[in-house]
N, CA, C and O atoms as a Maestro MAE file, in Angstrom:
{
 s_m_m2io_version
 :::
 2.0.0
}

f_m_ct {
 s_m_title
 :::
 protein
 m_atom[348] {
  # First column is atom index #
  i_m_mmod_type
  r_m_x_coord
  r_m_y_coord
  r_m_z_coord
  i_m_residue_number
  s_m_chain_name
  s_m_pdb_residue_name
  s_m_pdb_atom_name
  i_m_atomic_number
  :::
  1 25 78.098 156.325 81.731 1 A "MET " " N  " 7
  2 3 79.534 156.193 81.617 1 A "MET " " CA " 6
  3 2 79.894 154.724 81.697 1 A "MET " " C  " 6
  4 15 79.313 153.980 82.487 1 A "MET " " O  " 8
  5 25 80.836 154.310 80.895 2 A "SER " " N  " 7
  6 3 81.361 152.951 81.009 2 A "SER " " CA " 6
  7 2 82.865 153.000 80.851 2 A "SER " " C  " 6
  8 15 83.401 153.892 80.195 2 A "SER " " O  " 8
  9 25 83.540 152.044 81.451 3 A "ALA " " N  " 7
  10 3 84.992 151.955 81.375 3 A "ALA " " CA " 6
  11 2 85.381 150.488 81.410 3 A "ALA " " C  " 6
  12 15 84.783 149.693 82.135 3 A "ALA " " O  " 8
  13 25 86.375 150.141 80.630 4 A "ASP " " N  " 7
  14 3 86.882 148.773 80.647 4 A "ASP " " CA " 6
  15 2 87.691 148.547 81.917 4 A "ASP " " C  " 6
  16 15 88.357 149.451 82.424 4 A "ASP " " O  " 8
  17 25 87.616 147.320 82.415 5 A "CYS " " N  " 7
  18 3 88.433 146.939 83.564 5 A "CYS " " CA " 6
  19 2 88.813 145.472 83.404 5 A "CYS " " C  " 6
  20 15 88.253 144.753 82.577 5 A "CYS " " O  " 8
  21 25 89.763 145.053 84.203 6 A "VAL " " N  " 7
  22 3 90.177 143.653 84.238 6 A "VAL " " CA " 6
  23 2 89.789 143.112 85.607 6 A "VAL " " C  " 6
  24 15 90.145 143.692 86.633 6 A "VAL " " O  " 8
  25 25 89.064 142.007 85.624 7 A "ILE " " N  " 7
  26 3 88.672 141.385 86.888 7 A "ILE " " CA " 6
  27 2 89.829 140.517 87.363 7 A "ILE " " C  " 6
  28 15 90.213 139.557 86.694 7 A "ILE " " O  " 8
  29 25 90.379 140.860 88.518 8 A "ILE " " N  " 7
  30 3 91.507 140.129 89.086 8 A "ILE " " CA " 6
  31 2 91.003 138.984 89.973 8 A "ILE " " C  " 6
  32 15 91.498 137.860 89.886 8 A "ILE " " O  " 8
  33 25 90.036 139.274 90.807 9 A "GLU " " N  " 7
  34 3 89.425 138.273 91.696 9 A "GLU " " CA " 6
  35 2 87.922 138.495 91.692 9 A "GLU " " C  " 6
  36 15 87.446 139.628 91.626 9 A "GLU " " O  " 8
  37 25 87.185 137.399 91.763 10 A "LEU " " N  " 7
  38 3 85.725 137.461 91.778 10 A "LEU " " CA " 6
  39 2 85.212 136.475 92.805 10 A "LEU " " C  " 6
  40 15 85.604 135.308 92.811 10 A "LEU " " O  " 8
  41 25 84.331 136.949 93.674 11 A "SER " " N  " 7
  42 3 83.706 136.073 94.671 11 A "SER " " CA " 6
  43 2 82.213 136.381 94.682 11 A "SER " " C  " 6
  44 15 81.780 137.336 94.037 11 A "SER " " O  " 8
  45 25 81.427 135.599 95.395 12 A "PRO " " N  " 7
  46 3 79.987 135.889 95.469 12 A "PRO " " CA " 6
  47 2 79.677 137.250 96.120 12 A "PRO " " C  " 6
  48 15 78.586 137.791 95.937 12 A "PRO " " O  " 8
  49 25 80.630 137.792 96.873 13 A "HIS " " N  " 7
  50 3 80.375 139.015 97.632 13 A "HIS " " CA " 6
  51 2 81.054 140.265 97.062 13 A "HIS " " C  " 6
  52 15 80.748 141.382 97.481 13 A "HIS " " O  " 8
  53 25 81.970 140.079 96.111 14 A "GLY " " N  " 7
  54 3 82.659 141.242 95.584 14 A "GLY " " CA " 6
  55 2 83.716 140.869 94.557 14 A "GLY " " C  " 6
  56 15 83.828 139.719 94.132 14 A "GLY " " O  " 8
  57 25 84.486 141.878 94.175 15 A "ALA " " N  " 7
  58 3 85.516 141.673 93.161 15 A "ALA " " CA " 6
  59 2 86.657 142.647 93.387 15 A "ALA " " C  " 6
  60 15 86.485 143.722 93.960 15 A "ALA " " O  " 8
  61 25 87.823 142.241 92.921 16 A "ARG " " N  " 7
  62 3 88.960 143.148 92.834 16 A "ARG " " CA " 6
  63 2 89.211 143.334 91.357 16 A "ARG " " C  " 6
  64 15 89.415 142.362 90.630 16 A "ARG " " O  " 8
  65 25 89.198 144.577 90.906 17 A "VAL " " N  " 7
  66 3 89.364 144.874 89.488 17 A "VAL " " CA " 6
  67 2 90.534 145.840 89.299 17 A "VAL " " C  " 6
  68 15 90.926 146.575 90.206 17 A "VAL " " O  " 8
  69 25 91.068 145.804 88.084 18 A "ARG " " N  " 7
  70 3 92.098 146.767 87.703 18 A "ARG " " CA " 6
  71 2 91.472 147.741 86.711 18 A "ARG " " C  " 6
  72 15 91.000 147.350 85.643 18 A "ARG " " O  " 8
  73 25 91.479 149.000 87.083 19 A "ILE " " N  " 7
  74 3 90.941 150.077 86.248 19 A "ILE " " CA " 6
  75 2 91.832 151.292 86.478 19 A "ILE " " C  " 6
  76 15 92.262 151.549 87.603 19 A "ILE " " O  " 8
  77 25 92.100 152.019 85.440 20 A "SER " " N  " 7
  78 3 93.002 153.163 85.547 20 A "SER " " CA " 6
  79 2 92.575 154.090 86.680 20 A "SER " " C  " 6
  80 15 91.396 154.410 86.833 20 A "SER " " O  " 8
  81 25 93.555 154.510 87.463 21 A "SER " " N  " 7
  82 3 93.254 155.445 88.557 21 A "SER " " CA " 6
  83 2 92.799 156.803 88.016 21 A "SER " " C  " 6
  84 15 92.263 157.620 88.766 21 A "SER " " O  " 8
  85 25 93.007 157.046 86.731 22 A "ALA " " N  " 7
  86 3 92.535 158.290 86.112 22 A "ALA " " CA " 6
  87 2 91.022 158.290 85.924 22 A "ALA " " C  " 6
  88 15 90.425 159.351 85.742 22 A "ALA " " O  " 8
  89 25 90.393 157.113 85.966 23 A "VAL " " N  " 7
  90 3 88.945 157.009 85.825 23 A "VAL " " CA " 6
  91 2 88.312 157.309 87.183 23 A "VAL " " C  " 6
  92 15 88.563 156.615 88.168 23 A "VAL " " O  " 8
  93 25 87.502 158.336 87.215 24 A "ARG " " N  " 7
  94 3 86.801 158.688 88.452 24 A "ARG " " CA " 6
  95 2 85.557 157.835 88.577 24 A "ARG " " C  " 6
  96 15 84.688 157.852 87.705 24 A "ARG " " O  " 8
  97 25 85.478 157.100 89.653 25 A "LEU " " N  " 7
  98 3 84.327 156.227 89.883 25 A "LEU " " CA " 6
  99 2 83.400 156.837 90.919 25 A "LEU " " C  " 6
  100 15 83.858 157.375 91.928 25 A "LEU " " O  " 8
  101 25 82.094 156.756 90.675 26 A "PRO " " N  " 7
  102 3 81.140 157.170 91.712 26 A "PRO " " CA " 6
  103 2 81.102 156.096 92.808 26 A "PRO " " C  " 6
  104 15 81.617 154.996 92.604 26 A "PRO " " O  " 8
  105 25 80.512 156.393 93.944 27 A "PRO " " N  " 7
  106 3 80.449 155.393 95.029 27 A "PRO " " CA " 6
  107 2 79.704 154.120 94.630 27 A "PRO " " C  " 6
  108 15 80.084 153.028 95.053 27 A "PRO " " O  " 8
  109 25 78.653 154.244 93.826 28 A "SER " " N  " 7
  110 3 77.892 153.078 93.353 28 A "SER " " CA " 6
  111 2 78.207 152.852 91.885 28 A "SER " " C  " 6
  112 15 78.160 153.780 91.078 28 A "SER " " O  " 8
  113 25 78.530 151.601 91.546 29 A "VAL " " N  " 7
  114 3 78.867 151.243 90.170 29 A "VAL " " CA " 6
  115 2 78.179 149.935 89.816 29 A "VAL " " C  " 6
  116 15 77.581 149.279 90.669 29 A "VAL " " O  " 8
  117 25 78.274 149.571 88.557 30 A "ALA " " N  " 7
  118 3 77.781 148.266 88.102 30 A "ALA " " CA " 6
  119 2 78.944 147.583 87.390 30 A "ALA " " C  " 6
  120 15 79.690 148.219 86.645 30 A "ALA " " O  " 8
  121 25 79.087 146.300 87.625 31 A "LEU " " N  " 7
  122 3 80.122 145.495 86.979 31 A "LEU " " CA " 6
  123 2 79.428 144.501 86.064 31 A "LEU " " C  " 6
  124 15 78.618 143.692 86.517 31 A "LEU " " O  " 8
  125 25 79.744 144.563 84.780 32 A "LEU " " N  " 7
  126 3 79.142 143.675 83.785 32 A "LEU " " CA " 6
  127 2 80.142 142.587 83.426 32 A "LEU " " C  " 6
  128 15 81.218 142.870 82.898 32 A "LEU " " O  " 8
  129 25 79.789 141.367 83.709 33 A "LEU " " N  " 7
  130 3 80.606 140.209 83.347 33 A "LEU " " CA " 6
  131 2 80.090 139.717 81.996 33 A "LEU " " C  " 6
  132 15 79.137 138.940 81.929 33 A "LEU " " O  " 8
  133 25 80.725 140.175 80.933 34 A "ILE " " N  " 7
  134 3 80.225 139.948 79.575 34 A "ILE " " CA " 6
  135 2 80.078 138.475 79.259 34 A "ILE " " C  " 6
  136 15 79.064 138.063 78.695 34 A "ILE " " O  " 8
  137 25 81.072 137.672 79.612 35 A "SER " " N  " 7
  138 3 81.058 136.252 79.237 35 A "SER " " CA " 6
  139 2 79.874 135.489 79.822 35 A "SER " " C  " 6
  140 15 79.407 134.521 79.222 35 A "SER " " O  " 8
  141 25 79.380 135.918 80.996 36 A "ASP " " N  " 7
  142 3 78.291 135.196 81.667 36 A "ASP " " CA " 6
  143 2 76.963 135.942 81.643 36 A "ASP " " C  " 6
  144 15 75.945 135.408 82.082 36 A "ASP " " O  " 8
  145 25 76.964 137.164 81.138 37 A "GLY " " N  " 7
  146 3 75.723 137.941 81.111 37 A "GLY " " CA " 6
  147 2 75.237 138.322 82.491 37 A "GLY " " C  " 6
  148 15 74.032 138.401 82.727 37 A "GLY " " O  " 8
  149 25 76.164 138.562 83.409 38 A "LEU " " N  " 7
  150 3 75.795 138.928 84.776 38 A "LEU " " CA " 6
  151 2 76.137 140.387 85.032 38 A "LEU " " C  " 6
  152 15 77.212 140.861 84.666 38 A "LEU " " O  " 8
  153 25 75.215 141.082 85.660 39 A "LEU " " N  " 7
  154 3 75.395 142.479 86.038 39 A "LEU " " CA " 6
  155 2 75.329 142.551 87.555 39 A "LEU " " C  " 6
  156 15 74.352 142.116 88.164 39 A "LEU " " O  " 8
  157 25 76.379 143.106 88.165 40 A "PHE " " N  " 7
  158 3 76.429 143.234 89.613 40 A "PHE " " CA " 6
  159 2 76.281 144.700 90.003 40 A "PHE " " C  " 6
  160 15 77.007 145.553 89.493 40 A "PHE " " O  " 8
  161 25 75.354 144.997 90.898 41 A "ASP " " N  " 7
  162 3 75.270 146.310 91.528 41 A "ASP " " CA " 6
  163 2 76.329 146.296 92.627 41 A "ASP " " C  " 6
  164 15 76.376 145.367 93.434 41 A "ASP " " O  " 8
  165 25 77.176 147.318 92.660 42 A "ALA " " N  " 7
  166 3 78.295 147.283 93.602 42 A "ALA " " CA " 6
  167 2 78.576 148.656 94.184 42 A "ALA " " C  " 6
  168 15 78.177 149.687 93.642 42 A "ALA " " O  " 8
  169 25 79.271 148.633 95.295 43 A "MET " " N  " 7
  170 3 79.805 149.835 95.938 43 A "MET " " CA " 6
  171 2 81.326 149.751 95.856 43 A "MET " " C  " 6
  172 15 81.909 148.677 96.002 43 A "MET " " O  " 8
  173 25 81.957 150.896 95.622 44 A "VAL " " N  " 7
  174 3 83.419 150.940 95.654 44 A "VAL " " CA " 6
  175 2 83.824 150.883 97.125 44 A "VAL " " C  " 6
  176 15 83.517 151.789 97.900 44 A "VAL " " O  " 8
  177 25 84.518 149.808 97.498 45 A "ALA " " N  " 7
  178 3 84.925 149.616 98.889 45 A "ALA " " CA " 6
  179 2 86.275 150.271 99.163 45 A "ALA " " C  " 6
  180 15 86.510 150.794 100.253 45 A "ALA " " O  " 8
  181 25 87.157 150.238 98.171 46 A "TRP " " N  " 7
  182 3 88.479 150.842 98.319 46 A "TRP " " CA " 6
  183 2 89.130 151.011 96.953 46 A "TRP " " C  " 6
  184 15 88.756 150.348 95.986 46 A "TRP " " O  " 8
  185 25 90.113 151.911 96.888 47 A "ARG " " N  " 7
  186 3 90.919 152.124 95.670 47 A "ARG " " CA " 6
  187 2 92.356 152.318 96.107 47 A "ARG " " C  " 6
  188 15 92.640 153.021 97.076 47 A "ARG " " O  " 8
  189 25 93.255 151.684 95.378 48 A "GLN " " N  " 7
  190 3 94.686 151.832 95.648 48 A "GLN " " CA " 6
  191 2 95.405 151.763 94.308 48 A "GLN " " C  " 6
  192 15 95.639 150.678 93.776 48 A "GLN " " O  " 8
  193 25 95.751 152.921 93.769 49 A "GLY " " N  " 7
  194 3 96.339 152.976 92.435 49 A "GLY " " CA " 6
  195 2 95.319 152.495 91.409 49 A "GLY " " C  " 6
  196 15 94.192 152.989 91.363 49 A "GLY " " O  " 8
  197 25 95.724 151.524 90.586 50 A "ASP " " N  " 7
  198 3 94.808 150.973 89.583 50 A "ASP " " CA " 6
  199 2 93.943 149.832 90.121 50 A "ASP " " C  " 6
  200 15 93.103 149.303 89.393 50 A "ASP " " O  " 8
  201 25 94.131 149.450 91.366 51 A "ALA " " N  " 7
  202 3 93.336 148.369 91.967 51 A "ALA " " CA " 6
  203 2 92.122 148.967 92.676 51 A "ALA " " C  " 6
  204 15 92.218 149.984 93.363 51 A "ALA " " O  " 8
  205 25 90.966 148.301 92.487 52 A "THR " " N  " 7
  206 3 89.720 148.755 93.106 52 A "THR " " CA " 6
  207 2 88.976 147.555 93.672 52 A "THR " " C  " 6
  208 15 88.844 146.527 93.008 52 A "THR " " O  " 8
  209 25 88.498 147.688 94.885 53 A "GLY " " N  " 7
  210 3 87.683 146.647 95.507 53 A "GLY " " CA " 6
  211 2 86.214 147.018 95.421 53 A "GLY " " C  " 6
  212 15 85.821 148.137 95.748 53 A "GLY " " O  " 8
  213 25 85.416 146.069 94.978 54 A "LEU " " N  " 7
  214 3 83.972 146.275 94.850 54 A "LEU " " CA " 6
  215 2 83.228 145.337 95.790 54 A "LEU " " C  " 6
  216 15 83.574 144.159 95.891 54 A "LEU " " O  " 8
  217 25 82.221 145.840 96.471 55 A "ALA " " N  " 7
  218 3 81.337 145.032 97.317 55 A "ALA " " CA " 6
  219 2 79.986 144.947 96.618 55 A "ALA " " C  " 6
  220 15 79.359 145.969 96.339 55 A "ALA " " O  " 8
  221 25 79.540 143.718 96.337 56 A "PHE " " N  " 7
  222 3 78.293 143.523 95.604 56 A "PHE " " CA " 6
  223 2 77.079 143.749 96.491 56 A "PHE " " C  " 6
  224 15 77.044 143.339 97.651 56 A "PHE " " O  " 8
  225 25 76.065 144.428 95.900 57 A "LYS " " N  " 7
  226 3 74.792 144.663 96.578 57 A "LYS " " CA " 6
  227 2 73.655 143.893 95.918 57 A "LYS " " C  " 6
  228 15 72.626 143.642 96.545 57 A "LYS " " O  " 8
  229 25 73.839 143.516 94.641 58 A "GLY " " N  " 7
  230 3 72.787 142.819 93.910 58 A "GLY " " CA " 6
  231 2 73.355 142.186 92.655 58 A "GLY " " C  " 6
  232 15 74.467 142.496 92.228 58 A "GLY " " O  " 8
  233 25 72.572 141.296 92.078 59 A "ARG " " N  " 7
  234 3 73.017 140.575 90.884 59 A "ARG " " CA " 6
  235 2 71.832 140.385 89.946 59 A "ARG " " C  " 6
  236 15 70.718 140.098 90.385 59 A "ARG " " O  " 8
  237 25 72.088 140.550 88.639 60 A "HIS " " N  " 7
  238 3 71.049 140.396 87.627 60 A "HIS " " CA " 6
  239 2 71.590 139.517 86.505 60 A "HIS " " C  " 6
  240 15 72.677 139.765 85.983 60 A "HIS " " O  " 8
  241 25 70.839 138.504 86.144 61 A "ASP " " N  " 7
  242 3 71.208 137.633 85.029 61 A "ASP " " CA " 6
  243 2 70.561 138.208 83.777 61 A "ASP " " C  " 6
  244 15 69.348 138.103 83.601 61 A "ASP " " O  " 8
  245 25 71.361 138.813 82.910 62 A "LEU " " N  " 7
  246 3 70.826 139.476 81.726 62 A "LEU " " CA " 6
  247 2 70.280 138.497 80.694 62 A "LEU " " C  " 6
  248 15 69.583 138.905 79.766 62 A "LEU " " O  " 8
  249 25 70.587 137.213 80.843 63 A "ARG " " N  " 7
  250 3 70.025 136.201 79.934 63 A "ARG " " CA " 6
  251 2 68.541 136.009 80.189 63 A "ARG " " C  " 6
  252 15 67.800 135.612 79.291 63 A "ARG " " O  " 8
  253 25 68.097 136.293 81.428 64 A "THR " " N  " 7
  254 3 66.696 136.066 81.781 64 A "THR " " CA " 6
  255 2 65.998 137.308 82.338 64 A "THR " " C  " 6
  256 15 64.782 137.298 82.528 64 A "THR " " O  " 8
  257 25 66.745 138.361 82.597 65 A "GLU " " N  " 7
  258 3 66.177 139.590 83.187 65 A "GLU " " CA " 6
  259 2 65.168 140.215 82.222 65 A "GLU " " C  " 6
  260 15 65.490 140.484 81.065 65 A "GLU " " O  " 8
  261 25 63.944 140.443 82.709 66 A "ASP " " N  " 7
  262 3 62.925 141.052 81.848 66 A "ASP " " CA " 6
  263 2 62.431 142.399 82.374 66 A "ASP " " C  " 6
  264 15 61.488 142.971 81.827 66 A "ASP " " O  " 8
  265 25 63.063 142.906 83.431 67 A "ASP " " N  " 7
  266 3 62.707 144.214 83.973 67 A "ASP " " CA " 6
  267 2 63.089 145.292 82.948 67 A "ASP " " C  " 6
  268 15 64.244 145.349 82.525 67 A "ASP " " O  " 8
  269 25 62.131 146.150 82.540 68 A "PRO " " N  " 7
  270 3 62.432 147.200 81.558 68 A "PRO " " CA " 6
  271 2 63.575 148.127 81.983 68 A "PRO " " C  " 6
  272 15 64.211 148.738 81.125 68 A "PRO " " O  " 8
  273 25 63.848 148.245 83.270 69 A "ALA " " N  " 7
  274 3 64.930 149.104 83.755 69 A "ALA " " CA " 6
  275 2 66.295 148.622 83.280 69 A "ALA " " C  " 6
  276 15 67.251 149.398 83.247 69 A "ALA " " O  " 8
  277 25 66.392 147.353 82.914 70 A "TYR " " N  " 7
  278 3 67.673 146.779 82.490 70 A "TYR " " CA " 6
  279 2 67.751 146.570 80.979 70 A "TYR " " C  " 6
  280 15 68.693 145.950 80.485 70 A "TYR " " O  " 8
  281 25 66.772 147.081 80.251 71 A "ARG " " N  " 7
  282 3 66.724 146.896 78.795 71 A "ARG " " CA " 6
  283 2 67.966 147.455 78.101 71 A "ARG " " C  " 6
  284 15 68.536 146.801 77.227 71 A "ARG " " O  " 8
  285 25 68.389 148.666 78.489 72 A "SER " " N  " 7
  286 3 69.540 149.283 77.808 72 A "SER " " CA " 6
  287 2 70.848 148.574 78.132 72 A "SER " " C  " 6
  288 15 71.699 148.420 77.256 72 A "SER " " O  " 8
  289 25 71.020 148.142 79.377 73 A "VAL " " N  " 7
  290 3 72.254 147.429 79.712 73 A "VAL " " CA " 6
  291 2 72.263 146.036 79.078 73 A "VAL " " C  " 6
  292 15 73.325 145.516 78.736 73 A "VAL " " O  " 8
  293 25 71.090 145.437 78.923 74 A "ARG " " N  " 7
  294 3 71.017 144.144 78.238 74 A "ARG " " CA " 6
  295 2 71.417 144.318 76.774 74 A "ARG " " C  " 6
  296 15 72.132 143.477 76.229 74 A "ARG " " O  " 8
  297 25 70.968 145.394 76.133 75 A "ALA " " N  " 7
  298 3 71.343 145.669 74.739 75 A "ALA " " CA " 6
  299 2 72.849 145.900 74.632 75 A "ALA " " C  " 6
  300 15 73.481 145.442 73.680 75 A "ALA " " O  " 8
  301 25 73.421 146.606 75.599 76 A "LEU " " N  " 7
  302 3 74.865 146.815 75.612 76 A "LEU " " CA " 6
  303 2 75.598 145.488 75.740 76 A "LEU " " C  " 6
  304 15 76.583 145.250 75.040 76 A "LEU " " O  " 8
  305 25 75.121 144.622 76.633 77 A "TRP " " N  " 7
  306 3 75.736 143.309 76.824 77 A "TRP " " CA " 6
  307 2 75.711 142.506 75.523 77 A "TRP " " C  " 6
  308 15 76.714 141.899 75.148 77 A "TRP " " O  " 8
  309 25 74.575 142.503 74.840 78 A "VAL " " N  " 7
  310 3 74.466 141.779 73.572 78 A "VAL " " CA " 6
  311 2 75.473 142.339 72.570 78 A "VAL " " C  " 6
  312 15 76.173 141.581 71.899 78 A "VAL " " O  " 8
  313 25 75.546 143.659 72.470 79 A "GLU " " N  " 7
  314 3 76.479 144.291 71.533 79 A "GLU " " CA " 6
  315 2 77.929 143.956 71.879 79 A "GLU " " C  " 6
  316 15 78.711 143.618 70.990 79 A "GLU " " O  " 8
  317 25 78.291 144.043 73.139 80 A "LEU " " N  " 7
  318 3 79.654 143.746 73.554 80 A "LEU " " CA " 6
  319 2 79.981 142.272 73.343 80 A "LEU " " C  " 6
  320 15 81.101 141.930 72.965 80 A "LEU " " O  " 8
  321 25 79.008 141.404 73.588 81 A "GLY " " N  " 7
  322 3 79.226 139.977 73.366 81 A "GLY " " CA " 6
  323 2 79.472 139.661 71.922 81 A "GLY " " C  " 6
  324 15 80.323 138.827 71.610 81 A "GLY " " O  " 8
  325 25 78.755 140.299 71.032 82 A "VAL " " N  " 7
  326 3 78.950 140.097 69.594 82 A "VAL " " CA " 6
  327 2 80.343 140.585 69.202 82 A "VAL " " C  " 6
  328 15 81.062 139.903 68.471 82 A "VAL " " O  " 8
  329 25 80.724 141.770 69.691 83 A "ARG " " N  " 7
  330 3 82.052 142.308 69.349 83 A "ARG " " CA " 6
  331 2 83.161 141.420 69.865 83 A "ARG " " C  " 6
  332 15 84.131 141.185 69.145 83 A "ARG " " O  " 8
  333 25 83.058 140.911 71.094 84 A "SER " " N  " 7
  334 3 84.116 140.090 71.648 84 A "SER " " CA " 6
  335 2 84.226 138.744 70.937 84 A "SER " " C  " 6
  336 15 85.310 138.165 70.868 84 A "SER " " O  " 8
  337 25 83.098 138.241 70.403 85 A "SER " " N  " 7
  338 3 83.165 136.963 69.672 85 A "SER " " CA " 6
  339 2 83.768 137.137 68.290 85 A "SER " " C  " 6
  340 15 84.213 136.165 67.680 85 A "SER " " O  " 8
  341 25 83.787 138.379 67.784 86 A "GLU " " N  " 7
  342 3 84.381 138.653 66.477 86 A "GLU " " CA " 6
  343 2 85.904 138.778 66.552 86 A "GLU " " C  " 6
  344 15 86.576 138.714 65.523 86 A "GLU " " O  " 8
  345 25 86.455 138.956 67.753 87 A "LEU " " N  " 7
  346 3 87.905 139.129 67.890 87 A "LEU " " CA " 6
  347 2 88.655 137.839 67.764 87 A "LEU " " C  " 6
  348 15 89.882 137.826 67.857 87 A "LEU " " O  " 8
  :::
 }
 m_bond[347] {
  # First column is bond index #
  i_m_from
  i_m_to
  i_m_order
  :::
  1 1 2 1
  2 2 3 1
  3 3 4 2
  4 3 5 1
  5 5 6 1
  6 6 7 1
  7 7 8 2
  8 7 9 1
  9 9 10 1
  10 10 11 1
  11 11 12 2
  12 11 13 1
  13 13 14 1
  14 14 15 1
  15 15 16 2
  16 15 17 1
  17 17 18 1
  18 18 19 1
  19 19 20 2
  20 19 21 1
  21 21 22 1
  22 22 23 1
  23 23 24 2
  24 23 25 1
  25 25 26 1
  26 26 27 1
  27 27 28 2
  28 27 29 1
  29 29 30 1
  30 30 31 1
  31 31 32 2
  32 31 33 1
  33 33 34 1
  34 34 35 1
  35 35 36 2
  36 35 37 1
  37 37 38 1
  38 38 39 1
  39 39 40 2
  40 39 41 1
  41 41 42 1
  42 42 43 1
  43 43 44 2
  44 43 45 1
  45 45 46 1
  46 46 47 1
  47 47 48 2
  48 47 49 1
  49 49 50 1
  50 50 51 1
  51 51 52 2
  52 51 53 1
  53 53 54 1
  54 54 55 1
  55 55 56 2
  56 55 57 1
  57 57 58 1
  58 58 59 1
  59 59 60 2
  60 59 61 1
  61 61 62 1
  62 62 63 1
  63 63 64 2
  64 63 65 1
  65 65 66 1
  66 66 67 1
  67 67 68 2
  68 67 69 1
  69 69 70 1
  70 70 71 1
  71 71 72 2
  72 71 73 1
  73 73 74 1
  74 74 75 1
  75 75 76 2
  76 75 77 1
  77 77 78 1
  78 78 79 1
  79 79 80 2
  80 79 81 1
  81 81 82 1
  82 82 83 1
  83 83 84 2
  84 83 85 1
  85 85 86 1
  86 86 87 1
  87 87 88 2
  88 87 89 1
  89 89 90 1
  90 90 91 1
  91 91 92 2
  92 91 93 1
  93 93 94 1
  94 94 95 1
  95 95 96 2
  96 95 97 1
  97 97 98 1
  98 98 99 1
  99 99 100 2
  100 99 101 1
  101 101 102 1
  102 102 103 1
  103 103 104 2
  104 103 105 1
  105 105 106 1
  106 106 107 1
  107 107 108 2
  108 107 109 1
  109 109 110 1
  110 110 111 1
  111 111 112 2
  112 111 113 1
  113 113 114 1
  114 114 115 1
  115 115 116 2
  116 115 117 1
  117 117 118 1
  118 118 119 1
  119 119 120 2
  120 119 121 1
  121 121 122 1
  122 122 123 1
  123 123 124 2
  124 123 125 1
  125 125 126 1
  126 126 127 1
  127 127 128 2
  128 127 129 1
  129 129 130 1
  130 130 131 1
  131 131 132 2
  132 131 133 1
  133 133 134 1
  134 134 135 1
  135 135 136 2
  136 135 137 1
  137 137 138 1
  138 138 139 1
  139 139 140 2
  140 139 141 1
  141 141 142 1
  142 142 143 1
  143 143 144 2
  144 143 145 1
  145 145 146 1
  146 146 147 1
  147 147 148 2
  148 147 149 1
  149 149 150 1
  150 150 151 1
  151 151 152 2
  152 151 153 1
  153 153 154 1
  154 154 155 1
  155 155 156 2
  156 155 157 1
  157 157 158 1
  158 158 159 1
  159 159 160 2
  160 159 161 1
  161 161 162 1
  162 162 163 1
  163 163 164 2
  164 163 165 1
  165 165 166 1
  166 166 167 1
  167 167 168 2
  168 167 169 1
  169 169 170 1
  170 170 171 1
  171 171 172 2
  172 171 173 1
  173 173 174 1
  174 174 175 1
  175 175 176 2
  176 175 177 1
  177 177 178 1
  178 178 179 1
  179 179 180 2
  180 179 181 1
  181 181 182 1
  182 182 183 1
  183 183 184 2
  184 183 185 1
  185 185 186 1
  186 186 187 1
  187 187 188 2
  188 187 189 1
  189 189 190 1
  190 190 191 1
  191 191 192 2
  192 191 193 1
  193 193 194 1
  194 194 195 1
  195 195 196 2
  196 195 197 1
  197 197 198 1
  198 198 199 1
  199 199 200 2
  200 199 201 1
  201 201 202 1
  202 202 203 1
  203 203 204 2
  204 203 205 1
  205 205 206 1
  206 206 207 1
  207 207 208 2
  208 207 209 1
  209 209 210 1
  210 210 211 1
  211 211 212 2
  212 211 213 1
  213 213 214 1
  214 214 215 1
  215 215 216 2
  216 215 217 1
  217 217 218 1
  218 218 219 1
  219 219 220 2
  220 219 221 1
  221 221 222 1
  222 222 223 1
  223 223 224 2
  224 223 225 1
  225 225 226 1
  226 226 227 1
  227 227 228 2
  228 227 229 1
  229 229 230 1
  230 230 231 1
  231 231 232 2
  232 231 233 1
  233 233 234 1
  234 234 235 1
  235 235 236 2
  236 235 237 1
  237 237 238 1
  238 238 239 1
  239 239 240 2
  240 239 241 1
  241 241 242 1
  242 242 243 1
  243 243 244 2
  244 243 245 1
  245 245 246 1
  246 246 247 1
  247 247 248 2
  248 247 249 1
  249 249 250 1
  250 250 251 1
  251 251 252 2
  252 251 253 1
  253 253 254 1
  254 254 255 1
  255 255 256 2
  256 255 257 1
  257 257 258 1
  258 258 259 1
  259 259 260 2
  260 259 261 1
  261 261 262 1
  262 262 263 1
  263 263 264 2
  264 263 265 1
  265 265 266 1
  266 266 267 1
  267 267 268 2
  268 267 269 1
  269 269 270 1
  270 270 271 1
  271 271 272 2
  272 271 273 1
  273 273 274 1
  274 274 275 1
  275 275 276 2
  276 275 277 1
  277 277 278 1
  278 278 279 1
  279 279 280 2
  280 279 281 1
  281 281 282 1
  282 282 283 1
  283 283 284 2
  284 283 285 1
  285 285 286 1
  286 286 287 1
  287 287 288 2
  288 287 289 1
  289 289 290 1
  290 290 291 1
  291 291 292 2
  292 291 293 1
  293 293 294 1
  294 294 295 1
  295 295 296 2
  296 295 297 1
  297 297 298 1
  298 298 299 1
  299 299 300 2
  300 299 301 1
  301 301 302 1
  302 302 303 1
  303 303 304 2
  304 303 305 1
  305 305 306 1
  306 306 307 1
  307 307 308 2
  308 307 309 1
  309 309 310 1
  310 310 311 1
  311 311 312 2
  312 311 313 1
  313 313 314 1
  314 314 315 1
  315 315 316 2
  316 315 317 1
  317 317 318 1
  318 318 319 1
  319 319 320 2
  320 319 321 1
  321 321 322 1
  322 322 323 1
  323 323 324 2
  324 323 325 1
  325 325 326 1
  326 326 327 1
  327 327 328 2
  328 327 329 1
  329 329 330 1
  330 330 331 1
  331 331 332 2
  332 331 333 1
  333 333 334 1
  334 334 335 1
  335 335 336 2
  336 335 337 1
  337 337 338 1
  338 338 339 1
  339 339 340 2
  340 339 341 1
  341 341 342 1
  342 342 343 1
  343 343 344 2
  344 343 345 1
  345 345 346 1
  346 346 347 1
  347 347 348 2
  :::
 }
}
């Protein structure tokens, strides 16, 4: 599952994002920062309407990540990056 969100605040330890409250999030999520090729493993810390707080548990640089477990998300990042550069 993937859903678009808007990053409101970003720190080394977490993020505040805006995502529709209609989107049901599991306790563990991943946040993909398309512009930088960074994937954050995160936990949903809180939700209030469309605002969601994420606490980061890990970080992966998709520009250099060679673990086969991240192959599909790296392909998604490449595809999304190409689409966003076409806009």
